All heavy atoms as a GROMACS GRO file, in nm:
protein
  596
    1MET      N    1   2.230   0.117   0.200
    1MET     CA    2   2.224   0.036   0.321
    1MET      C    3   2.308   0.102   0.430
    1MET      O    4   2.412   0.158   0.403
    1MET     CB    5   2.275  -0.105   0.290
    1MET     CG    6   2.258  -0.197   0.405
    1MET     SD    7   2.288  -0.370   0.364
    1MET     CE    8   2.463  -0.374   0.382
    2ASP      N    9   2.263   0.091   0.550
    2ASP     CA   10   2.334   0.145   0.665
    2ASP      C   11   2.467   0.073   0.683
    2ASP      O   12   2.478  -0.045   0.655
    2ASP     CB   13   2.246   0.127   0.788
    2ASP     CG   14   2.302   0.198   0.911
    2ASP    OD1   15   2.408   0.259   0.902
    2ASP    OD2   16   2.238   0.190   1.015
    3SER      N   17   2.567   0.143   0.729
    3SER     CA   18   2.700   0.085   0.744
    3SER      C   19   2.715  -0.002   0.868
    3SER      O   20   2.819  -0.062   0.888
    3SER     CB   21   2.805   0.195   0.743
    3SER     OG   22   2.786   0.279   0.855
    4THR      N   23   2.614  -0.009   0.955
    4THR     CA   24   2.622  -0.090   1.074
    4THR      C   25   2.554  -0.225   1.051
    4THR      O   26   2.433  -0.241   1.071
    4THR     CB   27   2.558  -0.020   1.194
    4THR    OG1   28   2.423   0.012   1.162
    4THR    CG2   29   2.631   0.108   1.229
    5VAL      N   30   2.630  -0.320   1.005
    5VAL     CA   31   2.579  -0.454   0.976
    5VAL      C   32   2.612  -0.543   1.094
    5VAL      O   33   2.728  -0.558   1.131
    5VAL     CB   34   2.642  -0.510   0.846
    5VAL    CG1   35   2.600  -0.653   0.825
    5VAL    CG2   36   2.604  -0.424   0.727
    6PHE      N   37   2.508  -0.601   1.153
    6PHE     CA   38   2.526  -0.690   1.267
    6PHE      C   39   2.563  -0.830   1.223
    6PHE      O   40   2.645  -0.896   1.285
    6PHE     CB   41   2.399  -0.692   1.351
    6PHE     CG   42   2.411  -0.774   1.477
    6PHE    CD1   43   2.496  -0.736   1.578
    6PHE    CD2   44   2.337  -0.889   1.492
    6PHE    CE1   45   2.508  -0.810   1.695
    6PHE    CE2   46   2.347  -0.965   1.608
    6PHE     CZ   47   2.433  -0.926   1.709
    7PHE      N   48   2.502  -0.879   1.114
    7PHE     CA   49   2.536  -1.012   1.062
    7PHE      C   50   2.509  -1.019   0.915
    7PHE      O   51   2.440  -0.934   0.857
    7PHE     CB   52   2.461  -1.123   1.138
    7PHE     CG   53   2.312  -1.119   1.123
    7PHE    CD1   54   2.250  -1.193   1.024
    7PHE    CD2   55   2.233  -1.041   1.206
    7PHE    CE1   56   2.112  -1.190   1.009
    7PHE    CE2   57   2.097  -1.039   1.194
    7PHE     CZ   58   2.034  -1.113   1.094
    8SER      N   59   2.566  -1.123   0.852
    8SER     CA   60   2.551  -1.145   0.708
    8SER      C   61   2.474  -1.275   0.685
    8SER      O   62   2.495  -1.373   0.754
    8SER     CB   63   2.689  -1.157   0.642
    8SER     OG   64   2.762  -1.038   0.659
    9ILE      N   65   2.388  -1.272   0.586
    9ILE     CA   66   2.316  -1.391   0.542
    9ILE      C   67   2.378  -1.431   0.410
    9ILE      O   68   2.371  -1.356   0.311
    9ILE     CB   69   2.166  -1.363   0.526
    9ILE    CG1   70   2.105  -1.315   0.659
    9ILE    CG2   71   2.093  -1.486   0.473
    9ILE    CD1   72   1.964  -1.260   0.646
   10VAL      N   73   2.443  -1.547   0.408
   10VAL     CA   74   2.513  -1.596   0.289
   10VAL      C   75   2.430  -1.709   0.227
   10VAL      O   76   2.399  -1.807   0.297
   10VAL     CB   77   2.655  -1.644   0.324
   10VAL    CG1   78   2.726  -1.694   0.199
   10VAL    CG2   79   2.734  -1.535   0.392
   11ILE      N   80   2.396  -1.694   0.099
   11ILE     CA   81   2.312  -1.791   0.032
   11ILE      C   82   2.382  -1.838  -0.096
   11ILE      O   83   2.423  -1.755  -0.178
   11ILE     CB   84   2.175  -1.733  -0.004
   11ILE    CG1   85   2.105  -1.678   0.120
   11ILE    CG2   86   2.089  -1.836  -0.074
   11ILE    CD1   87   1.982  -1.594   0.091
   12ALA      N   88   2.398  -1.970  -0.112
   12ALA     CA   89   2.449  -2.027  -0.236
   12ALA      C   90   2.333  -2.091  -0.310
   12ALA      O   91   2.251  -2.163  -0.249
   12ALA     CB   92   2.556  -2.132  -0.204
   13THR      N   93   2.319  -2.063  -0.440
   13THR     CA   94   2.206  -2.112  -0.517
   13THR      C   95   2.251  -2.169  -0.651
   13THR      O   96   2.359  -2.139  -0.701
   13THR     CB   97   2.106  -1.999  -0.547
   13THR    OG1   98   2.166  -1.904  -0.634
   13THR    CG2   99   2.058  -1.931  -0.422
   14TYR      N  100   2.163  -2.250  -0.707
   14TYR     CA  101   2.178  -2.296  -0.845
   14TYR      C  102   2.043  -2.349  -0.892
   14TYR      O  103   1.993  -2.450  -0.842
   14TYR     CB  104   2.285  -2.404  -0.858
   14TYR     CG  105   2.302  -2.452  -1.000
   14TYR    CD1  106   2.355  -2.366  -1.096
   14TYR    CD2  107   2.262  -2.578  -1.039
   14TYR    CE1  108   2.370  -2.407  -1.228
   14TYR    CE2  109   2.274  -2.619  -1.170
   14TYR     CZ  110   2.329  -2.534  -1.265
   14TYR     OH  111   2.341  -2.574  -1.394
   15ASN      N  112   1.982  -2.279  -0.987
   15ASN     CA  113   1.854  -2.317  -1.047
   15ASN      C  114   1.742  -2.342  -0.944
   15ASN      O  115   1.667  -2.438  -0.956
   15ASN     CB  116   1.869  -2.439  -1.139
   15ASN     CG  117   1.933  -2.402  -1.271
   15ASN    OD1  118   1.923  -2.288  -1.318
   15ASN    ND2  119   1.998  -2.497  -1.334
   16VAL      N  120   1.734  -2.255  -0.846
   16VAL     CA  121   1.627  -2.264  -0.745
   16VAL      C  122   1.563  -2.128  -0.722
   16VAL      O  123   1.540  -2.086  -0.608
   16VAL     CB  124   1.679  -2.324  -0.612
   16VAL    CG1  125   1.712  -2.472  -0.626
   16VAL    CG2  126   1.799  -2.246  -0.560
   17ARG      N  127   1.532  -2.058  -0.831
   17ARG     CA  128   1.479  -1.923  -0.819
   17ARG      C  129   1.356  -1.918  -0.729
   17ARG      O  130   1.344  -1.831  -0.643
   17ARG     CB  131   1.447  -1.867  -0.957
   17ARG     CG  132   1.389  -1.727  -0.948
   17ARG     CD  133   1.358  -1.668  -1.082
   17ARG     NE  134   1.282  -1.544  -1.065
   17ARG     CZ  135   1.271  -1.454  -1.157
   17ARG    NH1  136   1.327  -1.472  -1.275
   17ARG    NH2  137   1.201  -1.345  -1.134
   18SER      N  138   1.260  -2.009  -0.748
   18SER     CA  139   1.138  -2.004  -0.668
   18SER      C  140   1.169  -2.025  -0.519
   18SER      O  141   1.109  -1.961  -0.433
   18SER     CB  142   1.035  -2.105  -0.716
   18SER     OG  143   1.084  -2.236  -0.706
   19ASP      N  144   1.263  -2.112  -0.487
   19ASP     CA  145   1.302  -2.132  -0.348
   19ASP      C  146   1.369  -2.008  -0.292
   19ASP      O  147   1.345  -1.970  -0.177
   19ASP     CB  148   1.395  -2.252  -0.333
   19ASP     CG  149   1.327  -2.385  -0.362
   19ASP    OD1  150   1.203  -2.392  -0.348
   19ASP    OD2  151   1.398  -2.479  -0.399
   20LEU      N  152   1.455  -1.945  -0.372
   20LEU     CA  153   1.522  -1.824  -0.326
   20LEU      C  154   1.420  -1.712  -0.305
   20LEU      O  155   1.430  -1.638  -0.207
   20LEU     CB  156   1.629  -1.778  -0.425
   20LEU     CG  157   1.702  -1.651  -0.382
   20LEU    CD1  158   1.781  -1.674  -0.254
   20LEU    CD2  159   1.793  -1.600  -0.493
   21GLU      N  160   1.321  -1.700  -0.392
   21GLU     CA  161   1.218  -1.597  -0.375
   21GLU      C  162   1.144  -1.618  -0.242
   21GLU      O  163   1.114  -1.521  -0.171
   21GLU     CB  164   1.121  -1.599  -0.492
   21GLU     CG  165   1.183  -1.543  -0.618
   21GLU     CD  166   1.090  -1.552  -0.739
   21GLU    OE1  167   0.980  -1.614  -0.728
   21GLU    OE2  168   1.127  -1.498  -0.844
   22ALA      N  169   1.113  -1.743  -0.207
   22ALA     CA  170   1.047  -1.771  -0.080
   22ALA      C  171   1.140  -1.737   0.037
   22ALA      O  172   1.096  -1.677   0.138
   22ALA     CB  173   1.007  -1.919  -0.073
   23CYS      N  174   1.266  -1.772   0.027
   23CYS     CA  175   1.365  -1.740   0.130
   23CYS      C  176   1.377  -1.590   0.149
   23CYS      O  177   1.371  -1.539   0.263
   23CYS     CB  178   1.499  -1.800   0.092
   23CYS     SG  179   1.634  -1.764   0.206
   24ILE      N  180   1.390  -1.516   0.040
   24ILE     CA  181   1.402  -1.371   0.047
   24ILE      C  182   1.273  -1.309   0.101
   24ILE      O  183   1.278  -1.212   0.178
   24ILE     CB  184   1.438  -1.312  -0.091
   24ILE    CG1  185   1.578  -1.359  -0.133
   24ILE    CG2  186   1.428  -1.160  -0.091
   24ILE    CD1  187   1.689  -1.323  -0.039
   25GLY      N  188   1.159  -1.365   0.064
   25GLY     CA  189   1.030  -1.316   0.119
   25GLY      C  190   1.030  -1.326   0.270
   25GLY      O  191   0.985  -1.233   0.338
   26SER      N  192   1.080  -1.436   0.323
   26SER     CA  193   1.088  -1.453   0.469
   26SER      C  194   1.185  -1.354   0.531
   26SER      O  195   1.155  -1.292   0.633
   26SER     CB  196   1.131  -1.596   0.500
   26SER     OG  197   1.143  -1.614   0.639
   27ILE      N  198   1.298  -1.335   0.469
   27ILE     CA  199   1.398  -1.239   0.521
   27ILE      C  200   1.340  -1.098   0.518
   27ILE      O  201   1.352  -1.022   0.614
   27ILE     CB  202   1.527  -1.247   0.439
   27ILE    CG1  203   1.598  -1.382   0.459
   27ILE    CG2  204   1.621  -1.131   0.473
   27ILE    CD1  205   1.712  -1.408   0.365
   28ASN      N  206   1.273  -1.062   0.410
   28ASN     CA  207   1.218  -0.926   0.397
   28ASN      C  208   1.107  -0.898   0.498
   28ASN      O  209   1.078  -0.782   0.526
   28ASN     CB  210   1.165  -0.903   0.255
   28ASN     CG  211   1.275  -0.882   0.154
   28ASN    OD1  212   1.390  -0.858   0.189
   28ASN    ND2  213   1.240  -0.892   0.028
   29GLU      N  214   1.045  -1.001   0.554
   29GLU     CA  215   0.938  -0.982   0.653
   29GLU      C  216   0.993  -0.955   0.794
   29GLU      O  217   0.916  -0.916   0.882
   29GLU     CB  218   0.849  -1.106   0.658
   29GLU     CG  219   0.762  -1.122   0.536
   29GLU     CD  220   0.677  -1.247   0.540
   29GLU    OE1  221   0.676  -1.314   0.644
   29GLU    OE2  222   0.614  -1.277   0.438
   30GLN      N  223   1.121  -0.971   0.814
   30GLN     CA  224   1.179  -0.949   0.947
   30GLN      C  225   1.175  -0.801   0.981
   30GLN      O  226   1.180  -0.715   0.893
   30GLN     CB  227   1.322  -1.001   0.953
   30GLN     CG  228   1.336  -1.148   0.915
   30GLN     CD  229   1.246  -1.238   0.998
   30GLN    OE1  230   1.244  -1.230   1.120
   30GLN    NE2  231   1.172  -1.324   0.930
   31VAL      N  232   1.166  -0.769   1.108
   31VAL     CA  233   1.158  -0.630   1.151
   31VAL      C  234   1.296  -0.566   1.171
   31VAL      O  235   1.307  -0.444   1.167
   31VAL     CB  236   1.074  -0.615   1.280
   31VAL    CG1  237   0.932  -0.655   1.254
   31VAL    CG2  238   1.133  -0.696   1.393
   32PHE      N  239   1.397  -0.645   1.193
   32PHE     CA  240   1.530  -0.588   1.210
   32PHE      C  241   1.590  -0.564   1.071
   32PHE      O  242   1.556  -0.627   0.975
   32PHE     CB  243   1.621  -0.679   1.293
   32PHE     CG  244   1.626  -0.822   1.243
   32PHE    CD1  245   1.717  -0.862   1.147
   32PHE    CD2  246   1.538  -0.914   1.293
   32PHE    CE1  247   1.720  -0.993   1.101
   32PHE    CE2  248   1.539  -1.046   1.248
   32PHE     CZ  249   1.632  -1.084   1.152
   33LEU      N  250   1.682  -0.466   1.065
   33LEU     CA  251   1.739  -0.429   0.935
   33LEU      C  252   1.891  -0.426   0.937
   33LEU      O  253   1.953  -0.390   0.836
   33LEU     CB  254   1.687  -0.291   0.893
   33LEU     CG  255   1.538  -0.280   0.871
   33LEU    CD1  256   1.498  -0.136   0.842
   33LEU    CD2  257   1.494  -0.371   0.756
   34ASP      N  258   1.954  -0.465   1.045
   34ASP     CA  259   2.098  -0.455   1.055
   34ASP      C  260   2.170  -0.582   1.006
   34ASP      O  261   2.248  -0.644   1.076
   34ASP     CB  262   2.141  -0.418   1.198
   34ASP     CG  263   2.084  -0.512   1.303
   34ASP    OD1  264   1.995  -0.592   1.270
   34ASP    OD2  265   2.129  -0.505   1.418
   35TYR      N  266   2.140  -0.620   0.883
   35TYR     CA  267   2.200  -0.738   0.821
   35TYR      C  268   2.229  -0.704   0.675
   35TYR      O  269   2.183  -0.603   0.622
   35TYR     CB  270   2.106  -0.858   0.829
   35TYR     CG  271   1.978  -0.839   0.750
   35TYR    CD1  272   1.971  -0.874   0.616
   35TYR    CD2  273   1.865  -0.786   0.810
   35TYR    CE1  274   1.854  -0.857   0.544
   35TYR    CE2  275   1.749  -0.767   0.739
   35TYR     CZ  276   1.743  -0.803   0.607
   35TYR     OH  277   1.628  -0.783   0.534
   36GLU      N  278   2.307  -0.790   0.614
   36GLU     CA  279   2.332  -0.781   0.470
   36GLU      C  280   2.306  -0.918   0.409
   36GLU      O  281   2.320  -1.021   0.477
   36GLU     CB  282   2.474  -0.734   0.441
   36GLU     CG  283   2.582  -0.833   0.483
   36GLU     CD  284   2.721  -0.788   0.451
   36GLU    OE1  285   2.739  -0.692   0.372
   36GLU    OE2  286   2.816  -0.847   0.506
   37VAL      N  287   2.272  -0.921   0.283
   37VAL     CA  288   2.249  -1.045   0.211
   37VAL      C  289   2.356  -1.058   0.103
   37VAL      O  290   2.378  -0.964   0.025
   37VAL     CB  291   2.108  -1.050   0.148
   37VAL    CG1  292   2.089  -1.177   0.067
   37VAL    CG2  293   2.001  -1.038   0.255
   38LEU      N  294   2.422  -1.174   0.100
   38LEU     CA  295   2.524  -1.206  -0.001
   38LEU      C  296   2.479  -1.333  -0.074
   38LEU      O  297   2.451  -1.434  -0.006
   38LEU     CB  298   2.659  -1.229   0.067
   38LEU     CG  299   2.704  -1.118   0.162
   38LEU    CD1  300   2.788  -1.175   0.273
   38LEU    CD2  301   2.779  -1.012   0.086
   39ILE      N  302   2.473  -1.329  -0.205
   39ILE     CA  303   2.425  -1.445  -0.281
   39ILE      C  304   2.527  -1.484  -0.387
   39ILE      O  305   2.569  -1.402  -0.468
   39ILE     CB  306   2.289  -1.414  -0.347
   39ILE    CG1  307   2.185  -1.381  -0.240
   39ILE    CG2  308   2.244  -1.534  -0.431
   39ILE    CD1  309   2.051  -1.337  -0.295
   40SER      N  310   2.566  -1.611  -0.383
   40SER     CA  311   2.654  -1.668  -0.484
   40SER      C  312   2.574  -1.772  -0.562
   40SER      O  313   2.532  -1.874  -0.507
   40SER     CB  314   2.775  -1.733  -0.417
   40SER     OG  315   2.859  -1.793  -0.512
   41ASP      N  316   2.552  -1.746  -0.688
   41ASP     CA  317   2.476  -1.835  -0.774
   41ASP      C  318   2.571  -1.903  -0.872
   41ASP      O  319   2.660  -1.840  -0.927
   41ASP     CB  320   2.370  -1.754  -0.851
   41ASP     CG  321   2.293  -1.841  -0.948
   41ASP    OD1  322   2.223  -1.931  -0.902
   41ASP    OD2  323   2.307  -1.820  -1.070
   42GLY      N  324   2.548  -2.028  -0.896
   42GLY     CA  325   2.638  -2.108  -0.979
   42GLY      C  326   2.612  -2.098  -1.128
   42GLY      O  327   2.645  -2.190  -1.202
   43GLY      N  328   2.555  -1.989  -1.175
   43GLY     CA  329   2.530  -1.972  -1.319
   43GLY      C  330   2.396  -2.031  -1.360
   43GLY      O  331   2.386  -2.097  -1.464
   44SER      N  332   2.295  -2.009  -1.280
   44SER     CA  333   2.162  -2.067  -1.305
   44SER      C  334   2.106  -2.026  -1.442
   44SER      O  335   2.141  -1.920  -1.496
   44SER     CB  336   2.063  -2.018  -1.197
   44SER     OG  337   2.097  -2.071  -1.072
   45THR      N  338   2.017  -2.110  -1.492
   45THR     CA  339   1.951  -2.085  -1.621
   45THR      C  340   1.801  -2.068  -1.604
   45THR      O  341   1.727  -2.079  -1.700
   45THR     CB  342   1.979  -2.200  -1.718
   45THR    OG1  343   1.932  -2.324  -1.659
   45THR    CG2  344   2.126  -2.213  -1.750
   46ASP      N  345   1.757  -2.038  -1.482
   46ASP     CA  346   1.613  -2.026  -1.453
   46ASP      C  347   1.568  -1.882  -1.427
   46ASP      O  348   1.469  -1.859  -1.362
   46ASP     CB  349   1.577  -2.114  -1.331
   46ASP     CG  350   1.649  -2.071  -1.204
   46ASP    OD1  351   1.739  -1.986  -1.210
   46ASP    OD2  352   1.616  -2.126  -1.096
   47GLY      N  353   1.642  -1.786  -1.480
   47GLY     CA  354   1.607  -1.646  -1.460
   47GLY      C  355   1.660  -1.587  -1.332
   47GLY      O  356   1.619  -1.478  -1.291
   48MET      N  357   1.750  -1.657  -1.267
   48MET     CA  358   1.804  -1.611  -1.138
   48MET      C  359   1.871  -1.475  -1.151
   48MET      O  360   1.850  -1.388  -1.065
   48MET     CB  361   1.904  -1.713  -1.084
   48MET     CG  362   1.960  -1.677  -0.950
   48MET     SD  363   1.842  -1.693  -0.815
   48MET     CE  364   1.838  -1.871  -0.800
   49LEU      N  365   1.950  -1.453  -1.254
   49LEU     CA  366   2.022  -1.327  -1.267
   49LEU      C  367   1.924  -1.211  -1.277
   49LEU      O  368   1.947  -1.104  -1.218
   49LEU     CB  369   2.113  -1.330  -1.388
   49LEU     CG  370   2.209  -1.212  -1.401
   49LEU    CD1  371   2.294  -1.195  -1.277
   49LEU    CD2  372   2.299  -1.230  -1.522
   50ASP      N  373   1.815  -1.228  -1.347
   50ASP     CA  374   1.711  -1.124  -1.354
   50ASP      C  375   1.657  -1.094  -1.216
   50ASP      O  376   1.637  -0.977  -1.178
   50ASP     CB  377   1.595  -1.164  -1.446
   50ASP     CG  378   1.636  -1.167  -1.591
   50ASP    OD1  379   1.730  -1.095  -1.629
   50ASP    OD2  380   1.574  -1.245  -1.666
   51TYR      N  381   1.631  -1.196  -1.137
   51TYR     CA  382   1.579  -1.177  -1.002
   51TYR      C  383   1.682  -1.108  -0.913
   51TYR      O  384   1.650  -1.017  -0.838
   51TYR     CB  385   1.538  -1.310  -0.941
   51TYR     CG  386   1.485  -1.296  -0.800
   51TYR    CD1  387   1.368  -1.226  -0.773
   51TYR    CD2  388   1.554  -1.351  -0.691
   51TYR    CE1  389   1.321  -1.210  -0.644
   51TYR    CE2  390   1.506  -1.337  -0.562
   51TYR     CZ  391   1.390  -1.266  -0.539
   51TYR     OH  392   1.344  -1.250  -0.412
   52LEU      N  393   1.808  -1.150  -0.923
   52LEU     CA  394   1.913  -1.092  -0.839
   52LEU      C  395   1.932  -0.943  -0.867
   52LEU      O  396   1.962  -0.866  -0.777
   52LEU     CB  397   2.046  -1.166  -0.860
   52LEU     CG  398   2.051  -1.309  -0.810
   52LEU    CD1  399   2.184  -1.372  -0.849
   52LEU    CD2  400   2.030  -1.316  -0.661
   53SER      N  401   1.910  -0.902  -0.990
   53SER     CA  402   1.928  -0.762  -1.026
   53SER      C  403   1.799  -0.680  -1.018
   53SER      O  404   1.798  -0.563  -1.054
   53SER     CB  405   1.990  -0.751  -1.164
   53SER     OG  406   1.906  -0.812  -1.260
   54SER      N  407   1.691  -0.739  -0.967
   54SER     CA  408   1.560  -0.676  -0.968
   54SER      C  409   1.537  -0.576  -0.854
   54SER      O  410   1.436  -0.509  -0.852
   54SER     CB  411   1.450  -0.782  -0.960
   54SER     OG  412   1.449  -0.842  -0.832
   55ARG      N  413   1.625  -0.568  -0.759
   55ARG     CA  414   1.611  -0.480  -0.643
   55ARG      C  415   1.501  -0.522  -0.546
   55ARG      O  416   1.456  -0.445  -0.464
   55ARG     CB  417   1.588  -0.335  -0.685
   55ARG     CG  418   1.691  -0.279  -0.777
   55ARG     CD  419   1.785  -0.195  -0.696
   55ARG     NE  420   1.881  -0.133  -0.788
   55ARG     CZ  421   2.003  -0.113  -0.755
   55ARG    NH1  422   2.048  -0.146  -0.637
   55ARG    NH2  423   2.087  -0.056  -0.837
   56GLU      N  424   1.453  -0.645  -0.556
   56GLU     CA  425   1.349  -0.696  -0.466
   56GLU      C  426   1.409  -0.752  -0.336
   56GLU      O  427   1.336  -0.785  -0.243
   56GLU     CB  428   1.268  -0.805  -0.534
   56GLU     CG  429   1.184  -0.755  -0.649
   56GLU     CD  430   1.102  -0.864  -0.714
   56GLU    OE1  431   1.061  -0.959  -0.644
   56GLU    OE2  432   1.078  -0.855  -0.834
   57ILE      N  433   1.540  -0.763  -0.331
   57ILE     CA  434   1.607  -0.824  -0.217
   57ILE      C  435   1.660  -0.713  -0.126
   57ILE      O  436   1.754  -0.642  -0.160
   57ILE     CB  437   1.721  -0.916  -0.263
   57ILE    CG1  438   1.668  -1.020  -0.361
   57ILE    CG2  439   1.787  -0.982  -0.142
   57ILE    CD1  440   1.776  -1.100  -0.430
   58ARG      N  441   1.595  -0.698  -0.011
   58ARG     CA  442   1.635  -0.594   0.084
   58ARG      C  443   1.774  -0.622   0.139
   58ARG      O  444   1.809  -0.735   0.171
   58ARG     CB  445   1.536  -0.588   0.198
   58ARG     CG  446   1.562  -0.472   0.294
   58ARG     CD  447   1.479  -0.475   0.418
   58ARG     NE  448   1.337  -0.483   0.386
   58ARG     CZ  449   1.246  -0.525   0.473
   58ARG    NH1  450   1.281  -0.564   0.593
   58ARG    NH2  451   1.120  -0.528   0.440
   59ASN      N  452   1.856  -0.519   0.146
   59ASN     CA  453   1.991  -0.525   0.202
   59ASN      C  454   2.086  -0.618   0.126
   59ASN      O  455   2.182  -0.669   0.182
   59ASN     CB  456   1.988  -0.562   0.350
   59ASN     CG  457   1.923  -0.456   0.434
   59ASN    OD1  458   1.890  -0.348   0.385
   59ASN    ND2  459   1.901  -0.486   0.561
   60LEU      N  460   2.058  -0.638  -0.002
   60LEU     CA  461   2.150  -0.716  -0.086
   60LEU      C  462   2.274  -0.631  -0.108
   60LEU      O  463   2.270  -0.524  -0.167
   60LEU     CB  464   2.086  -0.750  -0.219
   60LEU     CG  465   2.173  -0.828  -0.319
   60LEU    CD1  466   2.207  -0.968  -0.262
   60LEU    CD2  467   2.103  -0.841  -0.454
   61SER      N  468   2.388  -0.678  -0.057
   61SER     CA  469   2.510  -0.601  -0.071
   61SER      C  470   2.606  -0.659  -0.174
   61SER      O  471   2.698  -0.590  -0.218
   61SER     CB  472   2.581  -0.588   0.064
   61SER     OG  473   2.623  -0.713   0.112
   62TRP      N  474   2.585  -0.785  -0.214
   62TRP     CA  475   2.674  -0.846  -0.312
   62TRP      C  476   2.606  -0.968  -0.371
   62TRP      O  477   2.537  -1.041  -0.300
   62TRP     CB  478   2.804  -0.887  -0.243
   62TRP     CG  479   2.904  -0.955  -0.330
   62TRP    CD1  480   2.999  -0.896  -0.409
   62TRP    CD2  481   2.920  -1.096  -0.350
   62TRP    NE1  482   3.071  -0.991  -0.475
   62TRP    CE2  483   3.024  -1.116  -0.440
   62TRP    CE3  484   2.852  -1.207  -0.301
   62TRP    CZ2  485   3.066  -1.242  -0.481
   62TRP    CZ3  486   2.894  -1.332  -0.342
   62TRP    CH2  487   2.999  -1.350  -0.431
   63TYR      N  488   2.626  -0.989  -0.500
   63TYR     CA  489   2.586  -1.113  -0.564
   63TYR      C  490   2.672  -1.138  -0.686
   63TYR      O  491   2.732  -1.046  -0.742
   63TYR     CB  492   2.437  -1.114  -0.602
   63TYR     CG  493   2.401  -1.025  -0.719
   63TYR    CD1  494   2.407  -1.074  -0.849
   63TYR    CD2  495   2.358  -0.895  -0.700
   63TYR    CE1  496   2.373  -0.993  -0.956
   63TYR    CE2  497   2.324  -0.815  -0.806
   63TYR     CZ  498   2.330  -0.866  -0.934
   63TYR     OH  499   2.298  -0.784  -1.041
   64LYS      N  500   2.681  -1.264  -0.724
   64LYS     CA  501   2.745  -1.302  -0.849
   64LYS      C  502   2.668  -1.421  -0.904
   64LYS      O  503   2.606  -1.498  -0.829
   64LYS     CB  504   2.893  -1.334  -0.832
   64LYS     CG  505   2.918  -1.468  -0.766
   64LYS     CD  506   3.064  -1.509  -0.772
   64LYS     CE  507   3.078  -1.649  -0.713
   64LYS     NZ  508   3.208  -1.706  -0.732
   65SER      N  509   2.672  -1.436  -1.034
   65SER     CA  510   2.612  -1.550  -1.098
   65SER      C  511   2.706  -1.596  -1.208
   65SER      O  512   2.714  -1.535  -1.315
   65SER     CB  513   2.474  -1.515  -1.157
   65SER     OG  514   2.416  -1.628  -1.217
   66GLU      N  515   2.780  -1.702  -1.178
   66GLU     CA  516   2.874  -1.758  -1.273
   66GLU      C  517   2.899  -1.904  -1.236
   66GLU      O  518   2.882  -1.942  -1.119
   66GLU     CB  519   3.006  -1.679  -1.273
   66GLU     CG  520   3.078  -1.678  -1.141
   66GLU     CD  521   3.199  -1.585  -1.137
   66GLU    OE1  522   3.194  -1.480  -1.205
   66GLU    OE2  523   3.294  -1.617  -1.067
   67PRO      N  524   2.934  -1.984  -1.331
   67PRO     CA  525   2.958  -2.126  -1.301
   67PRO      C  526   3.064  -2.141  -1.192
   67PRO      O  527   3.160  -2.065  -1.184
   67PRO     CB  528   3.009  -2.184  -1.433
   67PRO     CG  529   2.952  -2.093  -1.537
   67PRO     CD  530   2.950  -1.956  -1.474
   68ASP      N  531   3.040  -2.238  -1.104
   68ASP     CA  532   3.137  -2.270  -0.999
   68ASP      C  533   3.152  -2.420  -0.990
   68ASP      O  534   3.092  -2.494  -1.067
   68ASP     CB  535   3.096  -2.207  -0.866
   68ASP     CG  536   2.959  -2.251  -0.818
   68ASP    OD1  537   2.922  -2.368  -0.837
   68ASP    OD2  538   2.886  -2.166  -0.761
   69ALA      N  539   3.232  -2.466  -0.897
   69ALA     CA  540   3.260  -2.608  -0.881
   69ALA      C  541   3.173  -2.674  -0.775
   69ALA      O  542   3.206  -2.779  -0.725
   69ALA     CB  543   3.407  -2.628  -0.848
   70GLY      N  544   3.059  -2.613  -0.742
   70GLY     CA  545   2.968  -2.673  -0.644
   70GLY      C  546   2.952  -2.590  -0.520
   70GLY      O  547   3.005  -2.478  -0.508
   71ILE      N  548   2.876  -2.644  -0.426
   71ILE     CA  549   2.838  -2.570  -0.307
   71ILE      C  550   2.956  -2.518  -0.225
   71ILE      O  551   2.957  -2.404  -0.179
   71ILE     CB  552   2.743  -2.656  -0.217
   71ILE    CG1  553   2.689  -2.573  -0.100
   71ILE    CG2  554   2.813  -2.780  -0.165
   71ILE    CD1  555   2.573  -2.490  -0.133
   72TYR      N  556   3.059  -2.598  -0.209
   72TYR     CA  557   3.174  -2.555  -0.130
   72TYR      C  558   3.248  -2.440  -0.197
   72TYR      O  559   3.292  -2.346  -0.132
   72TYR     CB  560   3.268  -2.673  -0.101
   72TYR     CG  561   3.200  -2.780  -0.021
   72TYR    CD1  562   3.167  -2.902  -0.077
   72TYR    CD2  563   3.166  -2.756   0.112
   72TYR    CE1  564   3.099  -2.999  -0.003
   72TYR    CE2  565   3.100  -2.852   0.187
   72TYR     CZ  566   3.068  -2.974   0.129
   72TYR     OH  567   3.003  -3.067   0.203
   73ASP      N  568   3.259  -2.449  -0.329
   73ASP     CA  569   3.322  -2.340  -0.405
   73ASP      C  570   3.238  -2.213  -0.392
   73ASP      O  571   3.290  -2.103  -0.371
   73ASP     CB  572   3.335  -2.381  -0.551
   73ASP     CG  573   3.411  -2.279  -0.635
   73ASP    OD1  574   3.500  -2.213  -0.583
   73ASP    OD2  575   3.378  -2.268  -0.756
   74ALA      N  576   3.106  -2.225  -0.403
   74ALA     CA  577   3.018  -2.111  -0.394
   74ALA      C  578   3.026  -2.043  -0.259
   74ALA      O  579   3.026  -1.921  -0.248
   74ALA     CB  580   2.873  -2.152  -0.422
   75LEU      N  581   3.031  -2.120  -0.152
   75LEU     CA  582   3.037  -2.063  -0.018
   75LEU      C  583   3.173  -2.003   0.016
   75LEU      O  584   3.182  -1.912   0.097
   75LEU     CB  585   2.995  -2.167   0.086
   75LEU     CG  586   2.849  -2.208   0.085
   75LEU    CD1  587   2.824  -2.320   0.181
   75LEU    CD2  588   2.759  -2.088   0.116
   76ASN      N  589   3.275  -2.054  -0.046
   76ASN     CA  590   3.409  -1.997  -0.022
   76ASN      C  591   3.425  -1.871  -0.100
   76ASN      O  592   3.492  -1.781  -0.068
   76ASN     CB  593   3.520  -2.096  -0.056
   76ASN     CG  594   3.534  -2.204   0.050
   76ASN    OD1  595   3.517  -2.176   0.166
   76ASN    ND2  596   3.564  -2.324   0.008
   0.00000   0.00000   0.00000
């Protein structure tokens, strides 16, 4: 990824793989590329970790998948 990141897209998820795939599909259709994607997953059991490590997410610069204390914990 290019080192000139204009903005970050931060996504918190938990057991919503199909929704995340739709979200990432929309992001990947954009013409600009000066962004990064950061995903914090709360330890999903729906195959999320496989998707996160699949390289299908353009400009993914960081992700984790582990239990957390909810949305606020995930975003922090």
